[in-house]
C-alpha positions, 0 to 999 in steps of 0.5 A: 524514528519512533518520534517521526513515525507514529505507526512505529511508535505504537508497536509493542516490543515484539512487533518493533523487533520484527520490524527492525529485522525486516527493515534490515533485510530491506536495506541489504536487498533493495537499492534505494535510488533518489531522483535529483535533486532529492538526496536521502541520508541514512536515517531517511533510508531507514525510515523508508525501509521501515515503512515498506516493511510495516505491512509485512509484520505478519506476512514476513520477508517473502513480501520482499520477493520479486523486485530489487529497487525503490525509486524516490522522487522529490514530489509527484511524478509524471508517467506516459500512458497509452491504450489502444481502444476497440477500434484500434485507435492509440490513445496517449496521455500523462498521469501525475502520480505519487506512487507506483508499483511495477509488476516485477519492477521497482516500487516508486514513491514521492518523498513529499507525499511520504512526509505528508502522510507522516505529518497526518498519520490518521488521515486515511492515507499512506502511499507506502502501504498502498504500493506495498499492498500492490507488491503483496497482491502481485506475488501470486502472479495476478493483480486482483486484490487477493494476496497469496493466502492459504486456500480456505482463507483465500476463498473467504477473503475473495468472497468478503472483499468482492461483496464489499467492493461491489457495494462500494462500486454501486454507491460510487456509480449511484452518486452516493457519498462513501466513507473511504476514498472513492478511488478504491472503486477503480478496481479490486486491486485498488480497493485492497490497496486503499483499504490497506491504507485505512487499516494503518491510518484510520482503522475505526473508519474501515471497521465501520465501513467494511467490518469483514474486510477489517477483520481480514486485515487484522489477521493479515497485517496484525493489529493496526498501530493506530487502533 
């Protein structure tokens, strides 16, 4: 697995041991359900467990609470969306997704995109980290880009993330080029999740774009294995 996952190969011995323990608990507590025709062997299941636990090296196994299943599609998958607008009109459409984290429900991934991230580990993308960030964010009952933290840290986190998010939104709305994936401007929770991907896959870019956010991640996730 170390040869396949550069982020794991770069961990020091202590953090690698912590990851092994977390991944073992993941495999004990979570059902991993591949969607046909995909089949996952034991090493692939271990790989998924380890990737899901990478963001928990400092936070701990509390980050596994509140859900019980990992669903893995062979490739991107479609979900039906609906929305009732202010005029009472129902709008329905299909989204094609590579990952999703349901509040209180399963975490869902595209295996093809997991493998694509592993093939290019410094490109700024990691769908597993993105969806696990949403799971961490939701632990306090509110999906708002702020995971459960000690009160003083939570205030500083919310302040610094809001400033960085507002600056990104202003740049995107103004049609200016931005350093990170502009999808991060969709909502505070997406900003947290997208920036989490960069912490693991391109921390230098994140630090240059949002130094205060990067500093919080150094504390929350620990040192980036890509640093």
